[in-house]
C-alpha positions, 0 to 999 in steps of 0.5 A: 859046142864053142861058146865064146863071148859074153851073155847079154846079162854080163854085158847090161851088168857091166854097162850098169856099173860103168855108168854108175862109176861115170856118174860118180866121177863126173860129179866129183870133178865138177865140184872140184872144177867149180870150187877150185877158186875158192882158196885163191878168193880167200887168200885174196880176201886175206891180202885185202884185209891185211892191206886195209889194216895197214892203211887204217894204221897210216891214216891214224899215224898221220892224223897223230902226227899232225896233232898228238892230242887228236881225239880217237872218236873219229875211229869209233863207230859202225862204219869207218869206210870214209877214213880209208876208201882204197880197198873196195867192199871192206867194212871197218868198225871201231870201238873203245876198249880197255884191259883189266889189271893182271890177275894172280896168273898175269892174265889180262882180259878185255873189258868194256871201256869205262871213262877215258881210254886210250885204246881202239880196237879196229876190225877190218872185214871182207867176206869171211876174212877178218882182222882185229887190230888195236890203236892207241895214243 
């Protein structure tokens, strides 16, 4: 007797394996398609943050040229968005900062500003991108 072909159990097992494999592949490709724009969005945020920091520096330079004795107090506070409004959804913060005297290893560390200081540490943030810059007279 000639028995060519597959048994019903072999066909069911093959279909079951193909179903599991296709489910895994669909979930893998779906997450790849859904999250494929994340690197581009992150790059766009980085570009926006750099552009916003440049705009903040341009505002600072213009104010310094107009009045060399200007107070840096306008760059201190929770939100500096009134100074630079061009890039949307960007958060600007500023605080006075000073630096310690170099130690024996020539290391300088950031300390809380006390008395007259000439440095402002500005942070520009958009979503997960952040840039810290120093401005001084």
